[in-house]
FINUMAR-186630 format. One record per atom (N, C-alpha, C): residue in three letters; atom name; x negated, y negated, z negated. Coordinates in Angstrom, 3 decimals. Atoms other than C-alpha are relative to their C-alpha. Last residue first. Layout:
<nodes>
+---------+-------+----------+----------+----------+
: residuo : atomo :        x :        y :        z :
+---------+-------+----------+----------+----------+
:     ALA :    CA :        X :        Y :        Z :
...
+---------+-------+----------+----------+----------+
</nodes>
This chain:
<nodes>
+---------+-------+----------+----------+----------+
: residuo : atomo :        x :        y :        z :
+---------+-------+----------+----------+----------+
:     ASP :     N :   -0.701 :    1.005 :   -0.811 :
:     ASP :    CA :   24.833 :  -10.183 :    0.814 :
:     ASP :     C :    0.080 :    0.407 :    1.455 :
:     SER :     N :   -1.435 :   -0.336 :   -0.081 :
:     SER :    CA :   23.925 :   -7.041 :   -1.157 :
:     SER :     C :    0.783 :   -0.984 :    0.846 :
:     ARG :     N :   -0.210 :   -1.167 :   -0.876 :
:     ARG :    CA :   20.201 :   -7.362 :   -0.433 :
:     ARG :     C :    1.471 :    0.331 :    0.176 :
:     GLU :     N :    0.316 :    0.401 :   -1.378 :
:     GLU :    CA :   20.028 :  -10.887 :   -1.872 :
:     GLU :     C :    0.273 :    1.148 :    0.985 :
:     ASP :     N :   -1.078 :    0.894 :   -0.447 :
:     ASP :    CA :   21.796 :   -9.750 :   -5.071 :
:     ASP :     C :   -0.220 :   -0.406 :    1.460 :
:     LEU :     N :   -1.176 :   -0.847 :   -0.272 :
:     LEU :    CA :   19.357 :   -6.844 :   -5.405 :
:     LEU :     C :    1.183 :   -0.831 :    0.489 :
:     LEU :     N :    0.287 :   -0.790 :   -1.201 :
:     LEU :    CA :   16.378 :   -9.187 :   -5.074 :
:     LEU :     C :    1.187 :    0.882 :    0.384 :
:     GLN :     N :   -0.054 :    0.892 :   -1.155 :
:     GLN :    CA :   17.893 :  -11.615 :   -7.559 :
:     GLN :     C :   -0.243 :    0.744 :    1.311 :
:     LYS :     N :   -1.414 :    0.334 :   -0.228 :
:     LYS :    CA :   18.532 :   -8.839 :  -10.075 :
:     LYS :     C :    0.156 :   -0.876 :    1.234 :
:     LEU :     N :   -0.618 :   -1.188 :   -0.600 :
:     LEU :    CA :   14.958 :   -7.631 :   -9.691 :
:     LEU :     C :    1.483 :   -0.239 :    0.299 :
:     GLU :     N :    0.470 :   -0.067 :   -1.385 :
:     GLU :    CA :   13.664 :  -11.153 :  -10.334 :
:     GLU :     C :    0.604 :    1.205 :    0.729 :
:     GLU :     N :   -0.688 :    1.049 :   -0.760 :
:     GLU :    CA :   15.812 :  -11.455 :  -13.435 :
:     GLU :     C :   -0.398 :    0.037 :    1.471 :
:     ILE :     N :   -1.391 :   -0.422 :   -0.160 :
:     ILE :    CA :   14.570 :   -8.125 :  -14.758 :
:     ILE :     C :    0.772 :   -1.022 :    0.829 :
:     ASP :     N :   -0.022 :   -1.124 :   -0.938 :
:     ASP :    CA :   10.944 :   -9.068 :  -14.180 :
:     ASP :     C :    1.438 :    0.412 :    0.308 :
:     ASP :     N :    0.254 :    0.552 :   -1.340 :
:     ASP :    CA :   11.493 :  -12.436 :  -15.873 :
:     ASP :     C :    0.026 :    1.093 :    1.064 :
:     ALA :     N :   -1.249 :    0.641 :   -0.405 :
:     ALA :    CA :   13.055 :  -10.733 :  -18.907 :
:     ALA :     C :   -0.143 :   -0.598 :    1.397 :
:     THR :     N :   -0.263 :    1.249 :    0.701 :
:     THR :    CA :    9.959 :   -8.578 :  -19.049 :
:     THR :     C :    1.353 :   -0.538 :    0.452 :
:     LEU :     N :   -0.323 :    1.146 :   -0.843 :
:     LEU :    CA :   10.013 :   -4.986 :  -17.903 :
:     LEU :     C :    0.241 :   -1.222 :   -0.867 :
:     LYS :     N :   -0.454 :    1.138 :    0.803 :
:     LYS :    CA :    8.304 :   -2.110 :  -19.653 :
:     LYS :     C :    0.206 :   -1.185 :    0.925 :
:     GLU :     N :    0.881 :    1.151 :    0.092 :
:     GLU :    CA :    8.142 :    0.857 :  -17.316 :
:     GLU :     C :    0.593 :   -1.092 :   -0.876 :
:     ASP :     N :    1.322 :   -0.307 :    0.548 :
:     ASP :    CA :    9.717 :    4.284 :  -17.720 :
:     ASP :     C :   -0.885 :   -1.213 :   -0.253 :
:     GLN :     N :   -0.096 :   -0.621 :    1.318 :
:     GLN :    CA :   13.421 :    3.548 :  -17.299 :
:     GLN :     C :   -1.365 :    0.161 :   -0.659 :
:     ILE :     N :   -0.629 :    0.963 :    0.903 :
:     ILE :    CA :   12.953 :    1.073 :  -14.450 :
:     ILE :     C :    0.096 :    0.565 :   -1.417 :
:     PHE :     N :    0.939 :    1.081 :    0.286 :
:     PHE :    CA :   10.499 :    3.390 :  -12.724 :
:     PHE :     C :    0.588 :   -0.992 :   -1.006 :
:     GLN :     N :    1.111 :   -0.544 :    0.799 :
:     GLN :    CA :   12.804 :    6.397 :  -12.992 :
:     GLN :     C :   -0.986 :   -1.093 :   -0.392 :
:     VAL :     N :   -0.518 :   -0.262 :    1.347 :
:     VAL :    CA :   15.845 :    4.428 :  -11.796 :
:     VAL :     C :   -1.122 :    0.494 :   -0.908 :
:     LEU :     N :   -0.190 :    1.284 :    0.672 :
:     LEU :    CA :   13.899 :    3.080 :   -8.823 :
:     LEU :     C :    0.474 :    0.193 :   -1.437 :
:     MET :     N :    1.310 :    0.562 :    0.271 :
:     MET :    CA :   12.702 :    6.557 :   -7.856 :
:     MET :     C :    0.124 :   -1.314 :   -0.765 :
:     PRO :     N :    0.610 :   -0.692 :    1.153 :
:     PRO :    CA :   16.157 :    8.073 :   -8.251 :
:     PRO :     C :   -1.386 :   -0.550 :   -0.354 :
:     LYS :     N :   -0.662 :    0.297 :    1.272 :
:     LYS :    CA :   17.599 :    5.309 :   -5.999 :
:     LYS :     C :   -0.620 :    0.752 :   -1.185 :
:     LEU :     N :    0.505 :    1.206 :    0.660 :
:     LEU :    CA :   15.052 :    5.604 :   -3.183 :
:     LEU :     C :    0.590 :   -0.208 :   -1.394 :
:     ALA :     N :   -1.109 :    0.699 :    0.663 :
:     ALA :    CA :   15.675 :    9.176 :   -2.042 :
:     ALA :     C :   -0.533 :   -1.167 :   -0.836 :
:     GLY :     N :   -0.456 :    1.119 :   -0.812 :
:     GLY :    CA :   13.002 :   10.304 :    0.453 :
:     GLY :     C :    1.111 :   -0.827 :   -0.636 :
:     GLY :     N :   -0.728 :   -0.514 :   -1.147 :
:     GLY :    CA :   12.539 :   13.710 :   -1.173 :
:     GLY :     C :    0.595 :   -1.097 :    0.866 :
:     TYR :     N :   -1.440 :    0.158 :    0.193 :
:     TYR :    CA :   11.603 :   11.983 :   -4.423 :
:     TYR :     C :    0.826 :    0.472 :    1.189 :
:     VAL :     N :   -0.402 :   -0.149 :    1.402 :
:     VAL :    CA :    7.940 :   12.922 :   -4.825 :
:     VAL :     C :    1.510 :    0.004 :   -0.183 :
:     ARG :     N :    0.632 :   -1.112 :    0.725 :
:     ARG :    CA :    6.712 :   13.612 :   -1.314 :
:     ARG :     C :    0.625 :    0.240 :   -1.361 :
:     GLN :     N :   -0.351 :   -1.276 :   -0.627 :
:     GLN :    CA :    9.147 :   11.381 :    0.627 :
:     GLN :     C :   -0.532 :    1.187 :   -0.804 :
:     LEU :     N :   -1.442 :   -0.182 :    0.142 :
:     LEU :    CA :    8.908 :    8.398 :   -1.724 :
:     LEU :     C :    0.427 :    1.352 :    0.569 :
:     PHE :     N :   -0.274 :   -0.301 :    1.406 :
:     PHE :    CA :    5.143 :    8.740 :   -1.919 :
:     PHE :     C :    1.478 :    0.316 :   -0.210 :
:     SER :     N :    0.556 :   -1.327 :    0.253 :
:     SER :    CA :    4.791 :    8.880 :    1.869 :
:     SER :     C :    0.302 :    0.448 :   -1.434 :
:     ARG :     N :   -0.859 :   -0.989 :   -0.679 :
:     ARG :    CA :    7.112 :    5.927 :    2.378 :
:     ARG :     C :   -0.466 :    1.420 :   -0.299 :
:     ASN :     N :   -1.299 :   -0.030 :    0.685 :
:     ASN :    CA :    5.272 :    3.873 :   -0.238 :
:     ASN :     C :    0.915 :    1.048 :    0.614 :
:     GLU :     N :    0.159 :   -0.743 :    1.252 :
:     GLU :    CA :    1.884 :    4.819 :    1.212 :
:     GLU :     C :    1.321 :    0.114 :   -0.762 :
:     VAL :     N :    0.249 :   -1.401 :   -0.342 :
:     VAL :    CA :    2.890 :    3.713 :    4.708 :
:     VAL :     C :   -0.089 :    0.842 :   -1.267 :
:     LYS :     N :   -1.246 :   -0.550 :   -0.535 :
:     LYS :    CA :    4.392 :    0.476 :    3.405 :
:     LYS :     C :   -0.149 :    1.476 :    0.321 :
:     MET :     N :   -0.883 :   -0.254 :    1.142 :
:     MET :    CA :    1.292 :   -0.201 :    1.283 :
:     MET :     C :    1.329 :    0.596 :    0.466 :
:     CYS :     N :    0.458 :   -1.219 :    0.673 :
:     CYS :    CA :   -0.933 :    0.191 :    4.331 :
:     CYS :     C :    0.893 :    0.359 :   -1.176 :
:     GLU :     N :   -0.263 :   -1.138 :   -0.892 :
:     GLU :    CA :    1.052 :   -2.370 :    6.316 :
:     GLU :     C :   -0.379 :    1.319 :   -0.672 :
:     SER :     N :   -1.438 :   -0.235 :   -0.014 :
:     SER :    CA :    1.051 :   -4.808 :    3.371 :
:     SER :     C :    0.363 :    1.198 :    0.878 :
:     GLN :     N :   -0.297 :   -0.712 :    1.242 :
:     GLN :    CA :   -2.708 :   -4.506 :    2.937 :
:     GLN :     C :    1.479 :    0.362 :   -0.041 :
:     THR :     N :   -0.214 :    0.831 :    1.182 :
:     THR :    CA :   -3.085 :   -5.495 :    6.543 :
:     THR :     C :    0.262 :    0.878 :   -1.215 :
:     VAL :     N :   -1.334 :   -0.210 :    0.581 :
:     VAL :    CA :   -4.620 :   -3.345 :    9.238 :
:     VAL :     C :    0.117 :   -0.877 :   -1.241 :
:     LEU :     N :   -0.925 :    0.084 :   -1.127 :
:     LEU :    CA :   -7.555 :   -4.170 :   11.515 :
:     LEU :     C :    1.439 :    0.212 :   -0.451 :
:     PRO :     N :   -1.189 :   -0.859 :   -0.028 :
:     PRO :    CA :   -9.829 :   -4.922 :    8.566 :
:     PRO :     C :    0.829 :   -0.242 :    1.253 :
:     PHE :     N :   -1.199 :    0.776 :    0.334 :
:     PHE :    CA :  -13.262 :   -6.443 :    9.236 :
:     PHE :     C :    1.219 :    0.927 :    0.100 :
:     TYR :     N :   -1.242 :   -0.774 :    0.051 :
:     TYR :    CA :  -16.789 :   -5.071 :    9.463 :
:     TYR :     C :    1.157 :   -0.900 :   -0.424 :
:     PHE :     N :   -0.960 :    0.693 :    0.850 :
:     PHE :    CA :  -19.883 :   -7.000 :   10.544 :
:     PHE :     C :    1.330 :    0.732 :    0.107 :
:     TYR :     N :   -1.406 :   -0.295 :   -0.227 :
:     TYR :    CA :  -22.681 :   -4.854 :   11.926 :
:     TYR :     C :    0.857 :   -0.731 :   -1.028 :
:     THR :     N :   -0.717 :   -0.102 :    1.273 :
:     THR :    CA :  -26.162 :   -6.343 :   12.039 :
:     THR :     C :    1.476 :    0.211 :    0.322 :
:     ARG :     N :    0.215 :   -1.317 :    0.610 :
:     ARG :    CA :  -28.345 :   -5.671 :   15.096 :
:     ARG :     C :    0.574 :    0.132 :   -1.410 :
:     ASP :     N :    1.441 :   -0.123 :    0.293 :
:     ASP :    CA :  -28.325 :   -9.371 :   16.056 :
:     ASP :     C :   -0.311 :    1.260 :   -0.805 :
:     VAL :     N :    0.651 :    1.284 :   -0.244 :
:     VAL :    CA :  -24.525 :   -9.511 :   15.838 :
:     VAL :     C :   -1.456 :    0.141 :   -0.432 :
:     GLU :     N :    1.443 :    0.009 :    0.196 :
:     GLU :    CA :  -22.586 :   -6.267 :   16.122 :
:     GLU :     C :   -0.556 :   -1.363 :    0.399 :
:     GLN :     N :    0.659 :    0.763 :   -1.052 :
:     GLN :    CA :  -18.851 :   -6.537 :   15.631 :
:     GLN :     C :   -1.486 :   -0.006 :   -0.310 :
:     PHE :     N :    1.332 :    0.534 :    0.278 :
:     PHE :    CA :  -16.748 :   -4.132 :   13.655 :
:     PHE :     C :   -0.495 :   -0.777 :    1.205 :
:     GLY :     N :    0.754 :    0.289 :   -1.208 :
:     GLY :    CA :  -13.183 :   -2.950 :   13.322 :
:     GLY :     C :   -1.376 :   -0.507 :   -0.377 :
:     VAL :     N :    1.078 :    0.981 :    0.137 :
:     VAL :    CA :  -11.410 :   -1.257 :   10.460 :
:     VAL :     C :   -0.679 :   -0.163 :    1.360 :
:     ALA :     N :   -0.417 :    0.853 :    1.112 :
:     ALA :    CA :   -8.119 :    0.656 :   10.295 :
:     ALA :     C :   -0.999 :   -1.135 :   -0.202 :
:     LYS :     N :   -0.435 :    1.301 :   -0.511 :
:     LYS :    CA :   -8.680 :    2.220 :   13.720 :
:     LYS :     C :    0.617 :   -0.886 :   -1.084 :
:     LYS :     N :   -1.460 :    0.032 :    0.202 :
:     LYS :    CA :   -8.895 :    5.711 :   12.202 :
:     LYS :     C :    0.619 :   -1.305 :    0.495 :
:     LYS :     N :   -0.571 :   -1.069 :   -0.828 :
:     LYS :    CA :  -12.408 :    6.018 :   13.686 :
:     LYS :     C :    1.532 :    0.020 :   -0.087 :
:     VAL :     N :    0.112 :    0.473 :   -1.387 :
:     VAL :    CA :  -13.337 :    2.652 :   12.158 :
:     VAL :     C :    0.648 :    1.019 :    0.934 :
:     LEU :     N :   -1.033 :    1.026 :   -0.171 :
:     LEU :    CA :  -11.990 :    3.843 :    8.797 :
:     LEU :     C :   -0.043 :   -0.610 :    1.401 :
:     ARG :     N :   -1.287 :   -0.696 :   -0.038 :
:     ARG :    CA :  -14.093 :    7.011 :    9.047 :
:     ARG :     C :    1.132 :   -0.997 :    0.236 :
:     ALA :     N :   -0.083 :   -0.670 :   -1.311 :
:     ALA :    CA :  -17.187 :    4.977 :    9.918 :
:     ALA :     C :    1.347 :    0.714 :    0.154 :
:     LEU :     N :   -0.188 :    1.045 :   -1.009 :
:     LEU :    CA :  -16.598 :    2.709 :    6.896 :
:     LEU :     C :    0.173 :    0.632 :    1.388 :
:     LEU :     N :   -1.378 :    0.481 :    0.145 :
:     LEU :    CA :  -16.135 :    5.761 :    4.653 :
:     LEU :     C :    0.303 :   -1.095 :    1.022 :
:     THR :     N :   -0.869 :   -1.035 :   -0.557 :
:     THR :    CA :  -19.366 :    7.265 :    5.997 :
:     THR :     C :    1.460 :   -0.420 :   -0.075 :
:     LYS :     N :    0.126 :    0.123 :   -1.461 :
:     LYS :    CA :  -21.183 :    3.988 :    5.304 :
:     LYS :     C :    0.864 :    1.043 :    0.702 :
:     ILE :     N :   -0.756 :    1.200 :   -0.380 :
:     ILE :    CA :  -19.829 :    4.087 :    1.747 :
:     ILE :     C :   -0.065 :   -0.216 :    1.507 :
:     THR :     N :   -1.422 :   -0.304 :    0.177 :
:     THR :    CA :  -21.047 :    7.651 :    1.262 :
:     THR :     C :    0.850 :   -1.174 :    0.474 :
:     THR :     N :   -0.409 :   -0.841 :   -1.137 :
:     THR :    CA :  -24.453 :    6.794 :    2.724 :
:     THR :     C :    1.477 :    0.372 :   -0.082 :
:     PRO :     N :   -0.203 :    0.803 :   -1.212 :
:     PRO :    CA :  -24.773 :    3.903 :    0.255 :
:     PRO :     C :    0.450 :    0.828 :    1.201 :
:     LYS :     N :    1.249 :    0.273 :   -0.698 :
:     LYS :    CA :  -24.313 :    6.331 :   -2.646 :
:     LYS :     C :    0.297 :   -0.846 :    1.240 :
:     TRP :     N :    0.147 :   -0.509 :   -1.358 :
:     TRP :    CA :  -21.142 :    6.092 :   -4.680 :
:     TRP :     C :   -1.351 :   -0.398 :    0.579 :
:     ASN :     N :    1.364 :   -0.533 :   -0.048 :
:     ASN :    CA :  -21.438 :    5.468 :   -8.421 :
:     ASN :     C :   -0.264 :    0.622 :    1.368 :
:     THR :     N :    0.068 :   -1.425 :   -0.346 :
:     THR :    CA :  -18.446 :    3.175 :   -8.461 :
:     THR :     C :   -1.443 :    0.457 :   -0.094 :
:     ASN :     N :   -1.081 :   -0.753 :    0.635 :
:     ASN :    CA :  -17.446 :   -0.175 :   -9.962 :
:     ASN :     C :   -0.012 :    1.490 :    0.315 :
:     LYS :     N :   -0.310 :    0.559 :    1.317 :
:     LYS :    CA :  -20.403 :   -2.507 :   -9.321 :
:     LYS :     C :    1.014 :    0.860 :   -0.749 :
:     SER :     N :    0.945 :   -0.575 :    0.969 :
:     SER :    CA :  -21.662 :   -0.288 :   -6.481 :
:     SER :     C :    0.227 :   -0.551 :   -1.405 :
:     LEU :     N :   -0.501 :   -1.262 :    0.551 :
:     LEU :    CA :  -18.492 :   -1.168 :   -4.561 :
:     LEU :     C :   -0.938 :    0.608 :   -1.038 :
:     THR :     N :   -1.252 :    0.213 :    0.735 :
:     THR :    CA :  -19.462 :   -4.824 :   -4.102 :
:     THR :     C :    0.482 :    1.286 :   -0.663 :
:     GLU :     N :    0.289 :    0.796 :    1.200 :
:     GLU :    CA :  -23.078 :   -4.133 :   -3.150 :
:     GLU :     C :    1.258 :   -0.176 :   -0.855 :
:     ILE :     N :    0.745 :   -0.857 :    0.936 :
:     ILE :    CA :  -22.077 :   -1.367 :   -0.741 :
:     ILE :     C :   -0.265 :   -0.741 :   -1.304 :
:     VAL :     N :   -0.988 :   -0.965 :    0.514 :
:     VAL :    CA :  -19.474 :   -3.578 :    0.937 :
:     VAL :     C :   -0.661 :    0.886 :   -1.043 :
:     GLU :     N :   -0.877 :    0.738 :    0.916 :
:     GLU :    CA :  -22.057 :   -6.362 :    1.218 :
:     GLU :     C :    1.079 :    0.904 :   -0.583 :
:     SER :     N :    0.763 :    0.285 :    1.229 :
:     SER :    CA :  -24.615 :   -3.950 :    2.683 :
:     SER :     C :    0.856 :   -0.745 :   -1.018 :
:     ALA :     N :   -0.019 :   -1.225 :    0.802 :
:     ALA :    CA :  -22.032 :   -2.677 :    5.189 :
:     ALA :     C :   -0.729 :   -0.229 :   -1.320 :
:     THR :     N :    0.914 :   -1.050 :   -0.453 :
:     THR :    CA :  -21.685 :   -6.254 :    6.375 :
:     THR :     C :    0.174 :    1.241 :   -0.874 :
:     CYS :     N :    1.257 :   -0.143 :    0.734 :
:     CYS :    CA :  -18.692 :   -8.460 :    5.687 :
:     CYS :     C :   -0.824 :    1.136 :    0.594 :
:     THR :     N :    1.077 :   -0.512 :   -0.859 :
:     THR :    CA :  -15.511 :   -9.876 :    7.160 :
:     THR :     C :   -1.259 :    0.113 :   -0.841 :
:     GLU :     N :   -0.412 :    0.151 :   -1.403 :
:     GLU :    CA :  -12.157 :  -10.555 :    5.440 :
:     GLU :     C :   -1.034 :    0.533 :    0.986 :
:     LYS :     N :    1.070 :    0.776 :   -0.628 :
:     LYS :    CA :  -13.778 :  -10.768 :    1.961 :
:     LYS :     C :    0.279 :   -0.332 :    1.462 :
:     GLU :     N :    0.404 :    1.131 :    0.831 :
:     GLU :    CA :  -10.746 :   -9.690 :   -0.063 :
:     GLU :     C :   -0.993 :   -0.907 :    0.732 :
:     TRP :     N :   -1.142 :    0.923 :    0.083 :
:     TRP :    CA :   -9.167 :   -7.503 :    2.593 :
:     TRP :     C :   -0.386 :   -1.247 :   -0.788 :
:     LEU :     N :   -0.128 :    0.697 :   -1.281 :
:     LEU :    CA :  -12.590 :   -5.977 :    3.316 :
:     LEU :     C :    1.183 :   -0.964 :   -0.002 :
:     VAL :     N :    1.145 :    0.909 :   -0.149 :
:     VAL :    CA :  -13.231 :   -5.122 :   -0.329 :
:     VAL :     C :    0.162 :   -0.818 :    1.281 :
:     ARG :     N :   -0.217 :    1.113 :    0.946 :
:     ARG :    CA :   -9.732 :   -3.687 :   -0.714 :
:     ARG :     C :   -1.132 :   -1.021 :    0.095 :
:     LEU :     N :   -0.919 :    0.969 :   -0.599 :
:     LEU :    CA :  -10.298 :   -1.626 :    2.451 :
:     LEU :     C :    0.248 :   -1.190 :   -0.924 :
:     VAL :     N :    0.743 :    0.719 :   -1.036 :
:     VAL :    CA :  -13.351 :    0.049 :    0.922 :
:     VAL :     C :    0.891 :   -1.069 :    0.624 :
:     GLU :     N :    0.992 :    0.839 :    0.682 :
:     GLU :    CA :  -11.408 :    0.959 :   -2.214 :
:     GLU :     C :   -0.796 :   -0.827 :    1.006 :
:     TRP :     N :   -0.706 :    1.165 :    0.560 :
:     TRP :    CA :   -8.455 :    2.208 :   -0.145 :
:     TRP :     C :   -0.993 :   -0.949 :   -0.670 :
:     GLU :     N :   -0.199 :    0.921 :   -1.116 :
:     GLU :    CA :  -10.852 :    4.465 :    1.783 :
:     GLU :     C :    0.740 :   -1.259 :   -0.454 :
:     ALA :     N :    1.299 :    0.643 :   -0.266 :
:     ALA :    CA :  -11.934 :    6.030 :   -1.513 :
:     ALA :     C :    0.122 :   -1.004 :    1.147 :
:     GLU :     N :    0.232 :    0.977 :    1.078 :
:     GLU :    CA :   -8.297 :    6.716 :   -2.453 :
:     GLU :     C :   -1.315 :   -0.754 :    0.227 :
:     SER :     N :    0.425 :   -0.624 :    1.249 :
:     SER :    CA :   -7.740 :    8.377 :    0.912 :
:     SER :     C :   -0.214 :   -1.100 :   -1.039 :
:     ARG :     N :    1.389 :    0.229 :    0.389 :
:     ARG :    CA :   -5.763 :    6.537 :    3.579 :
:     ARG :     C :   -0.307 :    0.750 :   -1.296 :
:     ARG :     N :    0.221 :    0.258 :    1.425 :
:     ARG :    CA :   -2.565 :    7.523 :    5.339 :
:     ARG :     C :   -1.489 :   -0.134 :   -0.270 :
:     ILE :     N :    0.895 :   -0.925 :    0.689 :
:     ILE :    CA :   -2.318 :    7.185 :    9.105 :
:     ILE :     C :   -0.147 :   -0.406 :   -1.460 :
:     PRO :     N :    1.085 :    0.643 :    0.761 :
:     PRO :    CA :    0.645 :    5.507 :   10.748 :
:     PRO :     C :   -0.798 :    1.024 :   -0.798 :
:     MET :     N :   -0.242 :   -0.075 :    1.443 :
:     MET :    CA :    2.627 :    7.681 :   13.191 :
:     MET :     C :   -1.173 :   -0.645 :   -0.735 :
+---------+-------+----------+----------+----------+
</nodes>
């Protein structure tokens, strides 16, 4: 069963997805711009993601380079399924209806949704 990620782990993964490979120092530098997390917290998150097999690392000259082992798309699928199950009891239609009613959609958004539904009905 795929493992869900905490919100903090998502932040670390976003950095790695963007940069593909980086050191802990680079992750810390990037996240310190938008969070007040201590370096030890970020290193703990990296270690947790390694343990969950979401992130890998390679040691080169005593420097650890981290890289994602899971794609953003894979993680989004897991989160989508979890959200759908938790909030809507696994029922897709009520979720879609709620989002469509609550969110502002442009004419382009509506056209794209129509096209996607047409493709699925074929």
